[in-house]
All heavy atoms as TSV, in Angstrom:
chain	resi	resn	atom	element	x	y	z
A	1	MET	N	N	117.298	43.901	-86.490
A	1	MET	CA	C	117.363	45.187	-85.868
A	1	MET	C	C	117.234	46.259	-86.884
A	1	MET	O	O	118.046	46.279	-87.802
A	1	MET	CB	C	118.606	45.267	-85.066
A	1	MET	CG	C	118.800	46.588	-84.406
A	1	MET	SD	S	117.473	46.787	-83.523
A	1	MET	CE	C	117.365	47.972	-82.485
A	2	ILE	N	N	116.217	47.132	-86.907
A	2	ILE	CA	C	116.138	48.221	-87.784
A	2	ILE	C	C	115.996	49.533	-87.101
A	2	ILE	O	O	115.766	49.531	-85.880
A	2	ILE	CB	C	114.947	47.919	-88.659
A	2	ILE	CG1	C	113.696	47.781	-87.978
A	2	ILE	CG2	C	115.199	46.804	-89.652
A	2	ILE	CD1	C	112.417	47.632	-88.866
A	3	LEU	N	N	116.337	50.580	-87.844
A	3	LEU	CA	C	116.336	51.839	-87.317
A	3	LEU	C	C	115.016	52.309	-86.549
A	3	LEU	O	O	115.135	53.065	-85.467
A	3	LEU	CB	C	116.605	52.958	-88.349
A	3	LEU	CG	C	118.068	53.044	-88.847
A	3	LEU	CD1	C	118.251	53.930	-90.129
A	3	LEU	CD2	C	118.913	53.491	-87.730
A	4	THR	N	N	113.915	51.786	-87.122
A	4	THR	CA	C	112.647	52.190	-86.409
A	4	THR	C	C	112.573	51.607	-85.136
A	4	THR	O	O	111.785	52.302	-84.346
A	4	THR	CB	C	111.515	51.905	-87.368
A	4	THR	OG1	O	111.579	50.417	-87.782
A	4	THR	CG2	C	111.409	52.600	-88.626
A	5	ASP	N	N	113.071	50.489	-84.935
A	5	ASP	CA	C	113.036	49.925	-83.532
A	5	ASP	C	C	113.709	50.760	-82.556
A	5	ASP	O	O	113.255	51.010	-81.372
A	5	ASP	CB	C	113.628	48.425	-83.462
A	5	ASP	CG	C	112.831	47.458	-84.319
A	5	ASP	OD1	O	111.675	47.571	-84.420
A	5	ASP	OD2	O	113.432	46.463	-84.766
A	6	VAL	N	N	114.873	51.255	-82.893
A	6	VAL	CA	C	115.682	52.225	-82.029
A	6	VAL	C	C	114.825	53.468	-81.834
A	6	VAL	O	O	114.761	53.935	-80.587
A	6	VAL	CB	C	117.054	52.439	-82.671
A	6	VAL	CG1	C	117.815	53.581	-81.810
A	6	VAL	CG2	C	117.812	51.174	-82.639
A	7	ARG	N	N	114.264	54.023	-82.990
A	7	ARG	CA	C	113.498	55.137	-82.817
A	7	ARG	C	C	112.268	54.937	-81.829
A	7	ARG	O	O	112.103	55.778	-80.891
A	7	ARG	CB	C	112.960	55.543	-84.203
A	7	ARG	CG	C	112.018	56.798	-84.119
A	7	ARG	CD	C	111.202	56.839	-85.384
A	7	ARG	NE	N	110.162	55.749	-85.364
A	7	ARG	CZ	C	109.615	55.286	-86.456
A	7	ARG	NH1	N	109.815	55.810	-87.631
A	7	ARG	NH2	N	108.730	54.238	-86.368
A	8	ASP	N	N	111.637	53.944	-81.902
A	8	ASP	CA	C	110.495	53.665	-81.150
A	8	ASP	C	C	110.849	53.530	-79.674
A	8	ASP	O	O	110.129	53.997	-78.724
A	8	ASP	CB	C	109.627	52.493	-81.646
A	8	ASP	CG	C	109.034	52.627	-82.955
A	8	ASP	OD1	O	108.931	53.907	-83.587
A	8	ASP	OD2	O	108.659	51.657	-83.733
A	9	TYR	N	N	111.881	52.785	-79.405
A	9	TYR	CA	C	112.370	52.495	-78.079
A	9	TYR	C	C	112.752	53.955	-77.441
A	9	TYR	O	O	112.333	54.067	-76.243
A	9	TYR	CB	C	113.590	51.658	-78.130
A	9	TYR	CG	C	114.088	51.254	-76.759
A	9	TYR	CD1	C	113.469	50.122	-76.100
A	9	TYR	CD2	C	115.138	51.908	-76.204
A	9	TYR	CE1	C	114.013	49.731	-74.817
A	9	TYR	CE2	C	115.585	51.526	-74.869
A	9	TYR	CZ	C	115.048	50.531	-74.265
A	9	TYR	OH	O	115.489	50.071	-73.061
A	10	LEU	N	N	113.506	54.685	-78.083
A	10	LEU	CA	C	113.907	55.884	-77.485
A	10	LEU	C	C	112.751	56.959	-77.333
A	10	LEU	O	O	112.733	57.617	-76.374
A	10	LEU	CB	C	115.139	56.605	-78.318
A	10	LEU	CG	C	116.471	56.032	-77.942
A	10	LEU	CD1	C	117.505	56.637	-78.828
A	10	LEU	CD2	C	116.812	56.333	-76.528
A	11	LYS	N	N	111.962	56.953	-78.399
A	11	LYS	CA	C	110.736	57.942	-78.276
A	11	LYS	C	C	109.850	57.578	-77.103
A	11	LYS	O	O	109.405	58.475	-76.452
A	11	LYS	CB	C	109.974	57.845	-79.551
A	11	LYS	CG	C	110.529	58.694	-80.605
A	11	LYS	CD	C	109.729	58.575	-81.919
A	11	LYS	CE	C	108.674	59.601	-82.067
A	11	LYS	NZ	N	108.081	59.776	-83.292
A	12	SER	N	N	109.631	56.325	-76.825
A	12	SER	CA	C	108.761	55.888	-75.832
A	12	SER	C	C	109.341	56.150	-74.484
A	12	SER	O	O	108.638	56.333	-73.504
A	12	SER	CB	C	108.388	54.499	-75.904
A	12	SER	OG	O	109.471	53.640	-75.702
A	13	ARG	N	N	110.633	56.255	-74.340
A	13	ARG	CA	C	111.405	56.363	-73.006
A	13	ARG	C	C	111.947	57.824	-72.875
A	13	ARG	O	O	112.279	58.176	-71.694
A	13	ARG	CB	C	112.422	55.344	-72.897
A	13	ARG	CG	C	111.869	53.999	-72.632
A	13	ARG	CD	C	112.845	52.717	-72.918
A	13	ARG	NE	N	112.306	51.554	-72.664
A	13	ARG	CZ	C	111.383	50.864	-73.414
A	13	ARG	NH1	N	111.038	51.520	-74.587
A	13	ARG	NH2	N	110.936	49.693	-73.153
A	14	GLY	N	N	112.020	58.543	-73.931
A	14	GLY	CA	C	112.838	59.758	-73.793
A	14	GLY	C	C	114.278	59.656	-73.885
A	14	GLY	O	O	114.878	60.361	-74.651
A	15	GLN	N	N	114.799	58.871	-73.007
A	15	GLN	CA	C	116.200	58.652	-72.985
A	15	GLN	C	C	116.455	57.172	-72.461
A	15	GLN	O	O	115.653	56.624	-71.736
A	15	GLN	CB	C	116.959	59.618	-72.115
A	15	GLN	CG	C	116.640	59.609	-70.589
A	15	GLN	CD	C	117.268	60.630	-69.829
A	15	GLN	OE1	O	117.537	61.784	-70.355
A	15	GLN	NE2	N	117.638	60.438	-68.572
A	16	ALA	N	N	117.630	56.657	-72.711
A	16	ALA	CA	C	117.998	55.329	-72.202
A	16	ALA	C	C	119.502	55.078	-72.353
A	16	ALA	O	O	120.133	55.609	-73.239
A	16	ALA	CB	C	117.206	54.216	-73.165
A	17	PRO	N	N	119.964	54.299	-71.506
A	17	PRO	CA	C	121.403	53.923	-71.435
A	17	PRO	C	C	121.703	52.828	-72.711
A	17	PRO	O	O	120.839	52.063	-72.870
A	17	PRO	CB	C	121.661	53.345	-70.142
A	17	PRO	CG	C	120.402	53.116	-69.460
A	17	PRO	CD	C	119.340	53.799	-70.237
A	18	LEU	N	N	122.796	52.951	-73.190
A	18	LEU	CA	C	123.164	52.068	-74.261
A	18	LEU	C	C	123.180	50.533	-73.866
A	18	LEU	O	O	122.656	49.703	-74.542
A	18	LEU	CB	C	124.484	52.374	-74.852
A	18	LEU	CG	C	125.053	51.565	-75.859
A	18	LEU	CD1	C	124.315	51.589	-77.236
A	18	LEU	CD2	C	126.536	51.729	-76.139
A	19	ARG	N	N	123.439	50.448	-72.576
A	19	ARG	CA	C	123.578	49.045	-72.014
A	19	ARG	C	C	122.178	48.527	-72.039
A	19	ARG	O	O	121.874	47.262	-72.328
A	19	ARG	CB	C	124.074	49.131	-70.657
A	19	ARG	CG	C	124.112	47.765	-69.879
A	19	ARG	CD	C	124.663	47.947	-68.470
A	19	ARG	NE	N	125.673	48.741	-68.297
A	19	ARG	CZ	C	126.358	48.828	-67.225
A	19	ARG	NH1	N	126.090	48.225	-66.202
A	19	ARG	NH2	N	127.424	49.723	-67.145
A	20	ASP	N	N	121.100	49.254	-71.637
A	20	ASP	CA	C	119.586	48.762	-71.587
A	20	ASP	C	C	119.095	48.456	-73.016
A	20	ASP	O	O	118.536	47.475	-73.228
A	20	ASP	CB	C	118.816	49.830	-70.988
A	20	ASP	CG	C	118.869	49.803	-69.526
A	20	ASP	OD1	O	119.812	49.103	-68.869
A	20	ASP	OD2	O	118.264	50.677	-68.790
A	21	MET	N	N	119.532	49.378	-73.941
A	21	MET	CA	C	119.071	49.146	-75.304
A	21	MET	C	C	119.749	47.818	-75.871
A	21	MET	O	O	119.089	47.023	-76.507
A	21	MET	CB	C	119.490	50.259	-76.182
A	21	MET	CG	C	118.582	51.555	-75.862
A	21	MET	SD	S	118.956	52.858	-77.091
A	21	MET	CE	C	120.404	53.684	-76.416
A	22	ALA	N	N	120.946	47.668	-75.665
A	22	ALA	CA	C	121.687	46.417	-76.058
A	22	ALA	C	C	121.081	45.106	-75.589
A	22	ALA	O	O	120.898	44.244	-76.264
A	22	ALA	CB	C	123.162	46.466	-75.725
A	23	LEU	N	N	120.683	45.115	-74.203
A	23	LEU	CA	C	120.010	44.125	-73.707
A	23	LEU	C	C	118.608	43.859	-74.254
A	23	LEU	O	O	118.232	42.693	-74.513
A	23	LEU	CB	C	119.913	44.275	-72.118
A	23	LEU	CG	C	121.125	44.127	-71.333
A	23	LEU	CD1	C	120.887	44.527	-69.899
A	23	LEU	CD2	C	121.683	42.676	-71.392
A	24	THR	N	N	117.939	44.906	-74.345
A	24	THR	CA	C	116.530	44.909	-75.066
A	24	THR	C	C	116.577	44.241	-76.299
A	24	THR	O	O	115.718	43.392	-76.724
A	24	THR	CB	C	115.813	46.272	-74.970
A	24	THR	OG1	O	115.756	46.639	-73.764
A	24	THR	CG2	C	114.523	46.231	-75.705
A	25	PHE	N	N	117.478	44.668	-77.227
A	25	PHE	CA	C	117.518	44.144	-78.555
A	25	PHE	C	C	118.325	43.021	-78.774
A	25	PHE	O	O	118.519	42.533	-79.901
A	25	PHE	CB	C	117.937	45.437	-79.511
A	25	PHE	CG	C	117.049	46.527	-79.514
A	25	PHE	CD1	C	117.369	47.878	-79.083
A	25	PHE	CD2	C	115.637	46.391	-80.000
A	25	PHE	CE1	C	116.466	48.809	-79.164
A	25	PHE	CE2	C	114.833	47.388	-79.965
A	25	PHE	CZ	C	115.200	48.674	-79.505
A	26	GLY	N	N	119.084	42.515	-77.798
A	26	GLY	CA	C	119.839	41.335	-77.830
A	26	GLY	C	C	121.028	41.451	-78.806
A	26	GLY	O	O	121.468	40.707	-79.535
A	27	MET	N	N	121.570	42.626	-78.669
A	27	MET	CA	C	122.798	43.134	-79.558
A	27	MET	C	C	123.962	43.578	-78.659
A	27	MET	O	O	123.831	43.924	-77.486
A	27	MET	CB	C	122.458	44.321	-80.419
A	27	MET	CG	C	121.269	44.085	-81.395
A	27	MET	SD	S	120.877	45.583	-82.323
A	27	MET	CE	C	122.422	45.789	-83.278
A	28	GLU	N	N	125.239	43.390	-79.259
A	28	GLU	CA	C	126.385	43.913	-78.650
A	28	GLU	C	C	126.220	45.586	-78.715
A	28	GLU	O	O	125.652	45.999	-79.728
A	28	GLU	CB	C	127.598	43.728	-79.382
A	28	GLU	CG	C	127.889	42.067	-79.230
A	28	GLU	CD	C	128.167	41.715	-77.726
A	28	GLU	OE1	O	128.872	42.428	-77.040
A	28	GLU	OE2	O	127.879	40.529	-77.360
A	29	GLN	N	N	126.764	46.302	-77.680
A	29	GLN	CA	C	126.729	47.700	-77.711
A	29	GLN	C	C	127.437	48.223	-79.015
A	29	GLN	O	O	126.922	49.247	-79.545
A	29	GLN	CB	C	127.392	48.236	-76.412
A	29	GLN	CG	C	126.538	47.934	-75.198
A	29	GLN	CD	C	127.160	48.458	-73.954
A	29	GLN	OE1	O	127.846	49.433	-73.983
A	29	GLN	NE2	N	126.841	47.806	-72.817
A	30	ASP	N	N	128.559	47.700	-79.365
A	30	ASP	CA	C	129.299	48.146	-80.551
A	30	ASP	C	C	128.455	48.058	-81.796
A	30	ASP	O	O	128.619	48.759	-82.754
A	30	ASP	CB	C	130.523	47.436	-80.746
A	30	ASP	CG	C	131.589	47.847	-79.626
A	30	ASP	OD1	O	131.448	48.975	-79.114
A	30	ASP	OD2	O	132.518	47.030	-79.425
A	31	ALA	N	N	127.433	47.040	-81.818
A	31	ALA	CA	C	126.647	46.962	-83.008
A	31	ALA	C	C	125.506	47.978	-83.053
A	31	ALA	O	O	124.906	48.189	-84.053
A	31	ALA	CB	C	126.144	45.476	-83.115
A	32	LEU	N	N	125.152	48.449	-81.855
A	32	LEU	CA	C	124.004	49.350	-81.760
A	32	LEU	C	C	124.468	50.805	-82.095
A	32	LEU	O	O	123.666	51.513	-82.548
A	32	LEU	CB	C	123.386	49.228	-80.349
A	32	LEU	CG	C	122.127	49.912	-79.970
A	32	LEU	CD1	C	120.949	49.457	-81.038
A	32	LEU	CD2	C	121.656	49.519	-78.564
A	33	ARG	N	N	125.653	51.070	-81.684
A	33	ARG	CA	C	126.172	52.517	-81.869
A	33	ARG	C	C	125.971	52.952	-83.324
A	33	ARG	O	O	125.567	54.150	-83.474
A	33	ARG	CB	C	127.588	52.639	-81.383
A	33	ARG	CG	C	127.693	52.758	-79.996
A	33	ARG	CD	C	129.213	52.976	-79.567
A	33	ARG	NE	N	129.322	52.880	-78.144
A	33	ARG	CZ	C	129.785	51.772	-77.481
A	33	ARG	NH1	N	130.205	50.601	-78.327
A	33	ARG	NH2	N	129.876	51.643	-76.237
A	34	PRO	N	N	126.327	52.252	-84.335
A	34	PRO	CA	C	126.157	52.842	-85.782
A	34	PRO	C	C	124.664	53.174	-86.075
A	34	PRO	O	O	124.395	54.113	-86.765
A	34	PRO	CB	C	126.464	51.683	-86.623
A	34	PRO	CG	C	127.502	50.862	-85.869
A	34	PRO	CD	C	126.928	50.993	-84.403
A	35	LEU	N	N	123.729	52.469	-85.431
A	35	LEU	CA	C	122.223	52.738	-85.772
A	35	LEU	C	C	121.979	54.064	-84.925
A	35	LEU	O	O	121.256	54.977	-85.355
A	35	LEU	CB	C	121.414	51.652	-85.197
A	35	LEU	CG	C	121.621	50.237	-85.782
A	35	LEU	CD1	C	120.734	49.201	-85.090
A	35	LEU	CD2	C	121.272	50.351	-87.248
A	36	LEU	N	N	122.502	54.154	-83.724
A	36	LEU	CA	C	122.308	55.452	-82.929
A	36	LEU	C	C	122.942	56.631	-83.721
A	36	LEU	O	O	122.451	57.724	-83.688
A	36	LEU	CB	C	122.807	55.349	-81.469
A	36	LEU	CG	C	121.967	54.511	-80.763
A	36	LEU	CD1	C	122.759	53.967	-79.467
A	36	LEU	CD2	C	120.688	55.015	-80.259
A	37	GLU	N	N	124.094	56.400	-84.332
A	37	GLU	CA	C	124.805	57.397	-85.002
A	37	GLU	C	C	124.000	57.923	-86.248
A	37	GLU	O	O	124.075	59.208	-86.619
A	37	GLU	CB	C	126.195	57.003	-85.473
A	37	GLU	CG	C	127.217	56.690	-84.341
A	37	GLU	CD	C	127.575	58.024	-83.633
A	37	GLU	OE1	O	127.523	59.103	-84.304
A	37	GLU	OE2	O	127.873	57.977	-82.448
A	38	GLN	N	N	123.233	57.041	-86.827
A	38	GLN	CA	C	122.351	57.479	-87.947
A	38	GLN	C	C	121.389	58.413	-87.465
A	38	GLN	O	O	121.018	59.469	-88.110
A	38	GLN	CB	C	121.800	56.281	-88.608
A	38	GLN	CG	C	122.734	55.460	-89.442
A	38	GLN	CD	C	122.121	54.337	-90.266
A	38	GLN	OE1	O	121.027	54.520	-90.890
A	38	GLN	NE2	N	122.719	53.223	-90.223
A	39	TRP	N	N	120.766	58.098	-86.305
A	39	TRP	CA	C	119.660	59.045	-85.801
A	39	TRP	C	C	120.356	60.369	-85.363
A	39	TRP	O	O	119.685	61.388	-85.430
A	39	TRP	CB	C	118.951	58.453	-84.643
A	39	TRP	CG	C	117.929	57.344	-85.187
A	39	TRP	CD1	C	117.966	55.980	-85.020
A	39	TRP	CD2	C	116.730	57.701	-85.949
A	39	TRP	NE1	N	116.898	55.489	-85.625
A	39	TRP	CE2	C	116.117	56.417	-86.303
A	39	TRP	CE3	C	116.230	58.811	-86.560
A	39	TRP	CZ2	C	114.997	56.379	-87.065
A	39	TRP	CZ3	C	115.120	58.805	-87.378
A	39	TRP	CH2	C	114.524	57.506	-87.585
A	40	ILE	N	N	121.588	60.245	-84.735
A	40	ILE	CA	C	122.206	61.511	-84.415
A	40	ILE	C	C	122.487	62.391	-85.671
A	40	ILE	O	O	122.286	63.582	-85.562
A	40	ILE	CB	C	123.585	61.218	-83.654
A	40	ILE	CG1	C	123.286	60.581	-82.357
A	40	ILE	CG2	C	124.501	62.433	-83.568
A	40	ILE	CD1	C	124.552	59.919	-81.587
A	41	ALA	N	N	122.907	61.769	-86.665
A	41	ALA	CA	C	123.218	62.544	-87.931
A	41	ALA	C	C	121.957	63.208	-88.489
A	41	ALA	O	O	121.961	64.285	-89.058
A	41	ALA	CB	C	123.834	61.563	-89.040
A	42	LYS	N	N	120.775	62.537	-88.229
A	42	LYS	CA	C	119.450	63.127	-88.586
A	42	LYS	C	C	118.931	64.162	-87.604
A	42	LYS	O	O	117.962	64.802	-87.818
A	42	LYS	CB	C	118.438	62.063	-88.800
A	42	LYS	CG	C	118.710	61.128	-89.875
A	42	LYS	CD	C	117.763	60.082	-90.084
A	42	LYS	CE	C	118.081	59.106	-91.205
A	42	LYS	NZ	N	116.974	58.547	-91.738
A	43	GLY	N	N	119.619	64.394	-86.580
A	43	GLY	CA	C	119.312	65.392	-85.509
A	43	GLY	C	C	118.230	64.847	-84.564
A	43	GLY	O	O	117.506	65.670	-83.890
A	44	LYS	N	N	117.925	63.572	-84.669
A	44	LYS	CA	C	116.906	63.104	-83.747
A	44	LYS	C	C	117.156	62.525	-82.420
A	44	LYS	O	O	116.457	62.284	-81.567
A	44	LYS	CB	C	116.060	61.965	-84.570
A	44	LYS	CG	C	115.398	62.559	-85.793
A	44	LYS	CD	C	114.223	63.567	-85.425
A	44	LYS	CE	C	113.475	64.105	-86.522
A	44	LYS	NZ	N	112.328	64.947	-86.050
A	45	VAL	N	N	118.524	62.139	-82.351
A	45	VAL	CA	C	119.089	61.530	-81.132
A	45	VAL	C	C	120.285	62.285	-80.705
A	45	VAL	O	O	121.040	62.817	-81.492
A	45	VAL	CB	C	119.469	60.116	-81.237
A	45	VAL	CG1	C	120.272	59.466	-80.123
A	45	VAL	CG2	C	118.191	59.216	-81.525
A	46	LYS	N	N	120.448	62.502	-79.365
A	46	LYS	CA	C	121.554	63.172	-78.818
A	46	LYS	C	C	122.282	62.264	-77.829
A	46	LYS	O	O	121.622	61.632	-76.969
A	46	LYS	CB	C	121.133	64.472	-77.997
A	46	LYS	CG	C	122.291	65.244	-77.457
A	46	LYS	CD	C	121.649	66.539	-76.802
A	46	LYS	CE	C	121.302	66.249	-75.384
A	46	LYS	NZ	N	120.921	67.480	-74.640
A	47	LYS	N	N	123.556	62.151	-77.962
A	47	LYS	CA	C	124.403	61.333	-76.933
A	47	LYS	C	C	124.573	62.396	-75.867
A	47	LYS	O	O	125.084	63.440	-76.079
A	47	LYS	CB	C	125.747	60.878	-77.566
A	47	LYS	CG	C	126.507	60.134	-76.576
A	47	LYS	CD	C	127.773	59.600	-77.163
A	47	LYS	CE	C	128.522	58.857	-76.221
A	47	LYS	NZ	N	129.782	58.204	-76.804
A	48	MET	N	N	124.205	61.954	-74.639
A	48	MET	CA	C	124.289	62.819	-73.472
A	48	MET	C	C	125.684	62.746	-72.863
A	48	MET	O	O	126.469	62.008	-73.233
A	48	MET	CB	C	123.235	62.348	-72.533
A	48	MET	CG	C	121.817	62.396	-73.076
A	48	MET	SD	S	120.545	61.845	-71.980
A	48	MET	CE	C	120.341	63.240	-70.875
A	49	ALA	N	N	126.031	63.780	-72.085
A	49	ALA	CA	C	127.301	63.960	-71.537
A	49	ALA	C	C	127.663	62.653	-70.745
A	49	ALA	O	O	126.907	62.061	-70.026
A	49	ALA	CB	C	127.278	65.172	-70.663
A	50	GLN	N	N	128.980	62.389	-70.711
A	50	GLN	CA	C	129.548	61.286	-69.969
A	50	GLN	C	C	129.227	61.536	-68.498
A	50	GLN	O	O	129.291	62.683	-68.028
A	50	GLN	CB	C	131.160	61.338	-70.148
A	50	GLN	CG	C	131.861	60.215	-69.394
A	50	GLN	CD	C	131.641	58.870	-70.083
A	50	GLN	OE1	O	131.332	58.853	-71.218
A	50	GLN	NE2	N	131.863	57.789	-69.458
A	51	GLY	N	N	128.706	60.495	-67.888
A	51	GLY	CA	C	128.360	60.530	-66.440
A	51	GLY	C	C	126.875	60.841	-66.242
A	51	GLY	O	O	126.457	60.957	-65.103
A	52	THR	N	N	126.154	61.151	-67.234
A	52	THR	CA	C	124.778	61.342	-67.152
A	52	THR	C	C	124.064	59.964	-66.507
A	52	THR	O	O	124.332	58.976	-67.159
A	52	THR	CB	C	124.059	61.814	-68.411
A	52	THR	OG1	O	124.662	62.949	-68.854
A	52	THR	CG2	C	122.544	62.023	-68.166
A	53	THR	N	N	123.331	60.115	-65.506
A	53	THR	CA	C	122.719	58.958	-65.010
A	53	THR	C	C	121.308	58.721	-65.643
A	53	THR	O	O	120.750	59.579	-66.325
A	53	THR	CB	C	122.666	58.894	-63.416
A	53	THR	OG1	O	121.703	60.163	-63.107
A	53	THR	CG2	C	123.879	59.157	-62.808
A	54	CYS	N	N	120.841	57.514	-65.485
A	54	CYS	CA	C	119.549	57.108	-66.063
A	54	CYS	C	C	118.345	57.765	-65.450
A	54	CYS	O	O	117.250	57.796	-65.833
A	54	CYS	CB	C	119.336	55.617	-66.250
A	54	CYS	SG	S	119.475	54.826	-64.734
A	55	GLY	N	N	118.555	58.272	-64.196
A	55	GLY	CA	C	117.550	58.976	-63.441
A	55	GLY	C	C	116.632	58.081	-62.725
A	55	GLY	O	O	115.654	58.566	-62.287
A	56	GLY	N	N	116.889	56.836	-62.634
A	56	GLY	CA	C	115.961	55.874	-62.019
A	56	GLY	C	C	116.139	55.780	-60.547
A	56	GLY	O	O	115.457	54.994	-59.836
A	57	GLY	N	N	117.012	56.557	-60.061
A	57	GLY	CA	C	117.258	56.556	-58.500
A	57	GLY	C	C	118.204	55.325	-58.067
A	57	GLY	O	O	118.452	55.250	-56.893
A	58	CYS	N	N	118.611	54.530	-59.069
A	58	CYS	CA	C	119.452	53.547	-58.845
A	58	CYS	C	C	120.970	54.088	-58.722
A	58	CYS	O	O	121.275	54.880	-59.493
A	58	CYS	CB	C	119.254	52.399	-59.801
A	58	CYS	SG	S	120.589	51.339	-60.086
A	59	SER	N	N	121.820	53.373	-57.973
A	59	SER	CA	C	123.240	53.834	-58.013
A	59	SER	C	C	124.088	52.699	-58.118
A	59	SER	O	O	125.211	52.666	-57.660
A	59	SER	CB	C	123.450	54.570	-56.708
A	59	SER	OG	O	123.317	53.728	-55.678
A	60	SER	N	N	123.665	51.554	-58.916
A	60	SER	CA	C	124.461	50.460	-58.975
A	60	SER	C	C	125.497	50.498	-60.067
A	60	SER	O	O	126.466	49.852	-60.144
A	60	SER	CB	C	123.611	49.292	-59.290
A	60	SER	OG	O	122.883	49.341	-60.477
A	61	CYS	N	N	125.271	51.484	-61.039
A	61	CYS	CA	C	126.295	51.773	-62.102
A	61	CYS	C	C	127.172	52.899	-61.784
A	61	CYS	O	O	126.657	53.852	-61.229
A	61	CYS	CB	C	125.629	51.963	-63.452
A	61	CYS	SG	S	124.566	50.700	-64.045
A	62	ALA	N	N	128.469	52.825	-62.034
A	62	ALA	CA	C	129.362	53.958	-61.905
A	62	ALA	C	C	128.940	54.971	-62.948
A	62	ALA	O	O	128.931	54.584	-64.186
A	62	ALA	CB	C	130.792	53.453	-62.143
A	63	PRO	N	N	128.671	56.248	-62.678
A	63	PRO	CA	C	128.281	57.249	-63.646
A	63	PRO	C	C	129.193	57.313	-64.882
A	63	PRO	O	O	128.720	57.547	-65.949
A	63	PRO	CB	C	128.296	58.570	-62.803
A	63	PRO	CG	C	128.137	58.130	-61.417
A	63	PRO	CD	C	128.797	56.843	-61.306
A	64	GLN	N	N	130.554	57.149	-64.639
A	64	GLN	CA	C	131.357	57.269	-65.809
A	64	GLN	C	C	131.263	56.130	-66.859
A	64	GLN	O	O	131.819	56.268	-67.913
A	64	GLN	CB	C	132.930	57.470	-65.419
A	64	GLN	CG	C	133.357	56.313	-64.646
A	64	GLN	CD	C	133.201	56.283	-63.132
A	64	GLN	OE1	O	132.283	56.997	-62.645
A	64	GLN	NE2	N	133.828	55.482	-62.345
A	65	THR	N	N	130.565	55.038	-66.461
A	65	THR	CA	C	130.391	53.933	-67.358
A	65	THR	C	C	129.034	54.008	-68.088
A	65	THR	O	O	128.844	53.193	-69.023
A	65	THR	CB	C	130.517	52.585	-66.607
A	65	THR	OG1	O	129.429	52.454	-65.782
A	65	THR	CG2	C	131.846	52.444	-65.854
A	66	ILE	N	N	128.268	54.963	-67.823
A	66	ILE	CA	C	126.908	55.016	-68.405
A	66	ILE	C	C	126.962	55.727	-69.625
A	66	ILE	O	O	127.468	57.008	-69.736
A	66	ILE	CB	C	125.867	55.601	-67.472
A	66	ILE	CG1	C	125.805	54.820	-66.152
A	66	ILE	CG2	C	124.483	55.766	-68.213
A	66	ILE	CD1	C	124.871	55.380	-65.112
A	67	GLU	N	N	126.432	55.202	-70.829
A	67	GLU	CA	C	126.480	55.957	-72.123
A	67	GLU	C	C	125.006	56.142	-72.431
A	67	GLU	O	O	124.258	55.220	-72.767
A	67	GLU	CB	C	127.084	55.043	-73.140
A	67	GLU	CG	C	127.374	55.731	-74.476
A	67	GLU	CD	C	128.237	54.887	-75.363
A	67	GLU	OE1	O	129.063	54.134	-74.961
A	67	GLU	OE2	O	127.938	55.076	-76.580
A	68	MET	N	N	124.478	57.380	-72.235
A	68	MET	CA	C	123.144	57.686	-72.409
A	68	MET	C	C	122.812	58.302	-73.631
A	68	MET	O	O	123.610	59.157	-74.183
A	68	MET	CB	C	122.628	58.756	-71.291
A	68	MET	CG	C	122.686	58.093	-69.873
A	68	MET	SD	S	121.210	56.903	-69.612
A	68	MET	CE	C	119.793	58.069	-69.678
A	69	TYR	N	N	121.675	58.074	-74.258
A	69	TYR	CA	C	121.079	58.572	-75.428
A	69	TYR	C	C	119.679	59.074	-75.227
A	69	TYR	O	O	118.987	58.638	-74.461
A	69	TYR	CB	C	121.079	57.583	-76.611
A	69	TYR	CG	C	122.540	57.258	-76.997
A	69	TYR	CD1	C	123.214	56.210	-76.400
A	69	TYR	CD2	C	123.124	57.961	-78.022
A	69	TYR	CE1	C	124.472	55.926	-76.757
A	69	TYR	CE2	C	124.466	57.638	-78.584
A	69	TYR	CZ	C	125.098	56.548	-77.899
A	69	TYR	OH	O	126.399	56.237	-78.202
A	70	GLN	N	N	119.437	60.265	-75.897
A	70	GLN	CA	C	118.138	60.956	-75.705
A	70	GLN	C	C	117.536	61.169	-76.974
A	70	GLN	O	O	118.170	61.639	-77.950
A	70	GLN	CB	C	118.390	62.277	-75.042
A	70	GLN	CG	C	117.061	62.990	-74.672
A	70	GLN	CD	C	117.394	64.354	-73.963
A	70	GLN	OE1	O	118.328	64.971	-74.226
A	70	GLN	NE2	N	116.509	64.719	-73.083
A	71	TRP	N	N	116.197	60.980	-77.131
A	71	TRP	CA	C	115.422	61.247	-78.316
A	71	TRP	C	C	115.106	62.774	-78.365
A	71	TRP	O	O	114.717	63.282	-77.327
A	71	TRP	CB	C	114.186	60.627	-78.400
A	71	TRP	CG	C	113.390	60.802	-79.674
A	71	TRP	CD1	C	112.344	61.625	-79.821
A	71	TRP	CD2	C	113.643	60.205	-80.958
A	71	TRP	NE1	N	111.948	61.676	-81.129
A	71	TRP	CE2	C	112.746	60.810	-81.792
A	71	TRP	CE3	C	114.671	59.331	-81.337
A	71	TRP	CZ2	C	112.753	60.476	-83.195
A	71	TRP	CZ3	C	114.606	59.015	-82.748
A	71	TRP	CH2	C	113.613	59.656	-83.687
A	72	VAL	N	N	115.381	63.412	-79.408
A	72	VAL	CA	C	115.159	64.904	-79.504
A	72	VAL	C	C	113.973	65.037	-80.579
A	72	VAL	O	O	114.256	64.745	-81.647
A	72	VAL	CB	C	116.515	65.505	-80.092
A	72	VAL	CG1	C	116.171	67.047	-80.210
A	72	VAL	CG2	C	117.541	65.325	-79.125
A	73	ASP	N	N	112.976	65.610	-80.239
A	73	ASP	CA	C	111.728	65.728	-81.065
A	73	ASP	C	C	111.619	67.166	-81.586
A	73	ASP	O	O	111.841	68.113	-81.120
A	73	ASP	CB	C	110.476	65.297	-80.404
A	73	ASP	CG	C	109.511	64.655	-81.231
A	73	ASP	OD1	O	109.883	64.330	-82.412
A	73	ASP	OD2	O	108.540	64.269	-80.814
């Protein structure tokens, strides 16, 4: 797993929940957070407010459990 994979994934989607990224990359969420933090430090990724939904119209996740990240270009 490298930083460019995270970059490409978020750039192509605009935003994504941590849970989806962890499943896509076959990683634990705790292992993925430091990679996202590096992009946050560079000003390219923003962690969205707690409770932000993925916007897919689905309501199967409790909003307070969703950890969303957004690519900032």
